[in-house]
N, C-alpha and C positions, 0 to 999 in steps of 0.2 A: 401552509408551510409544508414542504416536502423534506424528508431526511433519509439518509442512507448511512449505515455504518459498515465499514469494511474492516476485516481482520486479516492480517498477514502473519502467519506463524513461521518463525525461523528456528534454526537449530540452537541459537543462544541469544542472550540479551544484547551482546555486543553487535551482532548482525542487525537486530531490530533498531538499535541506537544509530548505527551507520545509515540505515535506510531513512530513519527520521531526519537525520542531519542532511541527507541528500535531497529529501523532498521538501523540507521546511521552507526554503526561500521561494520556490516556485509556487507554493500554495498558500502563502500567507494571506489571510483575509477570506480565503475560499474553503479551506479544509482545516479542521482542528484535529491534530494528531498527537498521540501520546504512546509511550512504551509501557507495556504491562508484562513484565517478565521477558519472555522471548517473543511476545506478540507486539506488532505495530497495529494500533487501533486508530482508524481515521473516520471522522464524522463529517459528512457534507450536508449542508442545508441550503435550500433555495426556495424562493417564493413561487417560482415557475418550474414545472416539471421538465420543460425543454432545457432550461438552464441547468437543472440538476443533472440531467443526462449528459450534457456537454462537459460539465465539470468532472463527472465521474470518468468519462472517456479520456479527458486530458490527464487526470490524476493517474489512471491506470497506465497510460502511455509513459508518463514520467516514472512510475514505479517499475515498469518493465525495463526501462533504460537503466535505472539505478540498480536493479537486481543484476542485470547483465554485467555491469561494472563491478559490483560488490561480490557477486557469487561466481563470476567468471564469464567469459565470452559466450559459453554455450547457452547461457540464459536458462539453465536447468531450474525447475521449480524448487523452492525451498523445502517442499514437503514431498519430494519424489518418492520416498519410501512409503509414506502414508498413502499416497495416491495409488501405488502399485498394490498395496494390501487391500484397498477398498474396491479395486476392479474385479 
């Protein structure tokens, strides 16, 4: 069994909840997601590595689209300030 956990950190819990709602239907049965404060935590499991990779790619594409709608058309990273500080 292969497993990957993805964490998306947003500015507030409301944004994380909106992301969860946006992604929930597309990923039912493939991805387990929950909100922890301002973080969206998603766990993906698969028996085959190739299936895991495909599911992760699909999930990230859906997340990117949801972020562009929720955060604005620019698709700015939810952690733009943190990324700039770390560079």
